[in-house]
C-alpha positions in Angstrom: 14.7 5.1 -17.3 16.4 2.7 -14.5 13.4 0.7 -14.2 10.2 0.5 -12.6 9.9 -0.6 -9.1 6.6 -2.2 -7.4 6.0 -1.9 -4.0 3.5 -4.4 -2.6 2.7 -7.6 -1.0 0.5 -10.5 -1.2 -0.2 -13.6 0.9 2.4 -16.3 0.8 1.0 -18.9 -1.3 1.7 -21.1 1.4 -0.4 -19.1 3.9 -2.8 -21.2 6.0 -4.3 -19.4 8.9 -7.4 -18.8 9.0 -9.2 -16.0 10.8 -12.6 -15.9 12.6 -15.3 -13.3 12.2 -16.0 -11.9 15.8 -19.8 -12.1 15.5 -20.5 -15.0 13.3 -17.0 -17.4 14.0 -17.2 -18.3 10.3 -13.7 -19.3 9.0 -12.0 -16.2 6.9 -9.0 -17.1 4.8 -6.8 -14.7 3.3 -6.4 -16.9 0.2 -9.9 -17.2 -0.7 -10.2 -13.3 -1.4 -10.9 -12.8 -5.5 -9.1 -9.5 -5.3 -5.8 -10.7 -4.1 -6.1 -13.8 -6.9 -6.5 -10.9 -9.6 -3.6 -9.0 -8.2 -1.4 -12.3 -8.5 -2.3 -12.3 -12.0 -1.2 -9.0 -12.2 1.8 -9.6 -10.8 2.6 -12.6 -13.3 2.0 -10.6 -16.4 4.2 -7.6 -15.1 7.0 -9.7 -14.2 7.5 -10.6 -18.2 7.8 -7.3 -18.6 11.3 -5.4 -19.1 12.3 -3.3 -16.8 10.0 -4.0 -13.7 11.8 -5.0 -10.3 9.3 -6.3 -7.4 9.7 -5.5 -3.9 7.5 -7.2 -1.5 6.7 -6.4 1.9 4.9 -8.7 4.4 1.0 -8.7 4.8 -0.2 -8.7 8.5 -3.3 -9.4 10.0 -4.2 -6.8 12.3 -7.5 -8.3 13.6 -11.4 -7.0 12.6 -12.7 -3.2 12.5 -16.1 -1.9 12.2 -17.0 -1.3 9.0 -19.3 1.9 9.3 -19.0 3.6 12.6 -22.2 5.4 12.3 -24.4 2.7 11.0 -23.1 0.2 14.0 -23.8 2.8 16.2 -27.2 3.3 15.0 -27.9 -0.1 15.2 -26.5 -0.2 19.0 -28.8 2.4 19.6 -31.9 0.8 18.3 -30.8 -2.6 20.1 -30.7 -4.1 16.6 -28.6 -7.4 16.2 -24.5 -7.2 15.1 -23.6 -9.2 12.4 -20.5 -10.5 10.8 -21.2 -8.3 8.0 -20.8 -5.4 10.5 -17.3 -6.0 10.6 -14.0 -6.0 8.3 -10.9 -7.8 8.3 -7.8 -5.3 9.0 -5.1 -5.9 7.2 -2.0 -3.7 6.8 1.4 -3.9 4.8 4.8 -4.0 6.5 8.2 -3.2 5.3 7.1 -1.6 2.2 7.8 1.8 2.7 11.4 1.5 4.5 12.0 -0.8 1.1 10.8 2.1 -1.0 12.8 4.4 1.1 16.3 2.9 0.5 15.4 2.1 -3.0 15.2 6.0 -3.0 18.4 6.9 -1.1 20.4 3.9 -2.8 19.6 5.6 -6.4 20.6 9.2 -4.9 23.7 8.2 -3.7 24.9 6.5 -6.4 24.0 8.8 -8.6 22.4 6.5 -11.2 19.5 8.3 -12.0 18.4 12.1 -12.3 14.7 11.8 -11.2 12.4 9.5 -9.5 8.9 9.4 -9.8 7.0 8.5 -7.0 3.2 7.4 -7.0 2.5 7.2 -3.5 0.4 9.3 -0.8 2.5 7.9 2.2 4.2 10.7 4.2 6.4 8.1 5.9 8.3 8.5 2.3 9.4 12.3 3.3 12.6 11.3 5.0 13.7 9.7 1.5 12.2 12.4 -0.4 14.4 15.2 1.3 17.6 12.9 1.2 17.3 12.6 -2.6 16.9 16.1 -3.0 19.6 16.9 -1.0 21.3 14.8 -3.2 20.5 16.7 -6.3 17.8 14.5 -7.7 14.6 15.7 -9.0 11.3 14.1 -7.1 8.5 13.9 -8.8 5.2 13.0 -7.1 1.9 11.7 -8.7 -0.7 11.6 -6.6 -3.5 9.7 -8.7 -6.1 12.4 -7.5 -5.8 11.4 -4.3 -5.5 13.4 -0.8 -2.2 13.5 0.4 -0.7 15.4 3.3 0.5 19.1 2.8 4.0 18.0 3.7 4.5 15.4 0.6 3.8 18.3 -2.2 6.4 20.3 0.1 9.0 18.2 -0.5 8.3 17.3 -4.3 9.9 19.4 -6.7 6.9 18.7 -9.2 3.5 17.1 -8.6 1.0 15.1 -11.3 -2.2 14.4 -10.6 -2.8 11.9 -13.2 -6.3 10.6 -13.5 -6.6 6.8 -13.1 
């Protein structure tokens, strides 16, 4: 094994931006989320382990979205009040797929590994998977029993469905 590449993104520690809920106008900061703090602690533990390399993308705030569209429509049809709890902040990762694809291509071109195991379900990785296979790498995919597009399965040599 060469190394485990872990791709993710967390808000910058110095992130000071605050976003307002579209209904209540309540201030919401990304760093106040307990999930993010837990993720940070896990990263700190993993950083002490051998053979792990982190690749960070950027976190992008993309506004707000309706949590449950059916429930929202039902409220509207009944003239019920819309609350701040009907909305969820939309946050996405940027740059993670590209970094993963570049690392796969780099390993394939340098011929430093003979197989890669991808634990992801993003079909944006298909070009990198195809390239790696053309370069002779065995491409293994673990879906963690999540649904993935058929094309992800098609461009994998081995598919695992590990139970989380």
